[in-house]
N, C-alpha and C positions, 0 to 999 in steps of 0.2 A: 329258501324262498326269498325272493326280493320284497322288501317292504316298499310300500309306496311312499313318496316323500310327504313330510308333515307339511300340510299347507296352513296349519294354525301358527306358524312361525311369526314372529314379529317382523313387518317388512322394513323397519328401521336397521335391522341388522344388515341389510342388503344396501343400504343407502350409500355407505362409502363406496362400495364396488360401483354402483350405477354412477356416481359423481366421476370416479375415474374414467369410466367409457365415455361419458359426456366430454370430459377434457381432451381426450384423444379424438373424438369425433369433430370437435371444434378445431383442433389442430389440422386434421385432414382436410376439413372444409377450407380453412385459411390457405393451405398449401395448394388445394386444388384451384382457388381462385387466384393464387400467385401464377400457377401454371397458365391459366387462361389468359392472365395479363401478359406474361411473357410470350405467349403465342401471339397475341394482337401485336405486341412490341416487335416479334419477328416478322409478320405480316407488313407492318409499317415500314420498317427498316428494308424490306425487300424493294421498296419504290424509292429509296434514297440512293443516289450514286455517290460513292466514296471516292470517286476517281480512277480506281483500278478494280478490275474484277476480282483480284486477289484480296483487296481490302474489304470488298462485299462479303466474301467467303469468310474471312477472318472475323468479322462482325457477327455473321451468322453463327459461326462456331462458337463464338463467345457466349451468345444467349443460349445456344442449345446446351452448352457445358453447363451454364447456371440452371437450366431446367432439369438436366440429368442429375445434378448434385442434389436438387431438392428432392427428386424421385427417390435416389438412392438413400439420402439421409432420413427421410419421413417415411415413405412407403414401404421401403425396404428394411427400415429399422435399423439402419447403420449408425444413427446418432446414439444409440443405446448399447452399441457392441463393445466386445472386449478388445484389447490392444492387439491381439493377433490378427483380427479382421483388418485393422488399419495398417498393419505391417504388409498384409497382402495387397491392400488396396494401393498403398504407395508404391510397391513394387509394380503392379499393373499400371499405374499411371506412368512411372518412369518407362516402362516398356512401350507403351503407347506414344510417349513423346519421343522416343527414339524411333519409332516407326514413322511418326510425322517428320522427323529430322531427315531420315533417309529419302522420303518422298520429296522434301523441300530441296535435298541435294541433286535428285534425280531431275525435278523439274527445272533448274536453272542449268543443268549440264555443265557444271565447272570442269575445264580441263585439267584436272589433277595429275594425271599421268602423261602429260604431253611434253 
């Protein structure tokens, strides 16, 4: 038979746990505010002409990468993960950069084999 929890426990026993939760919530709120700020920066930069469409796309991708890094590090808890996760993440990053490089090469259509 299950016994009901003892409600006569001293609440100061759980104070450390509550303090740790408040610390995490505070961090989530800070990151949420940073994401809102980066979104405002993205919108503001969309009205700036950097001279070429490709430069505008590069600046937008830079801001989006910063936002994705914040989400991955804090909300997905990658900041506290083990080394294996980082190895997989680095491999994935190199793979994505390789795909971007292939798109770059196709975009300019260099006459490599002519």
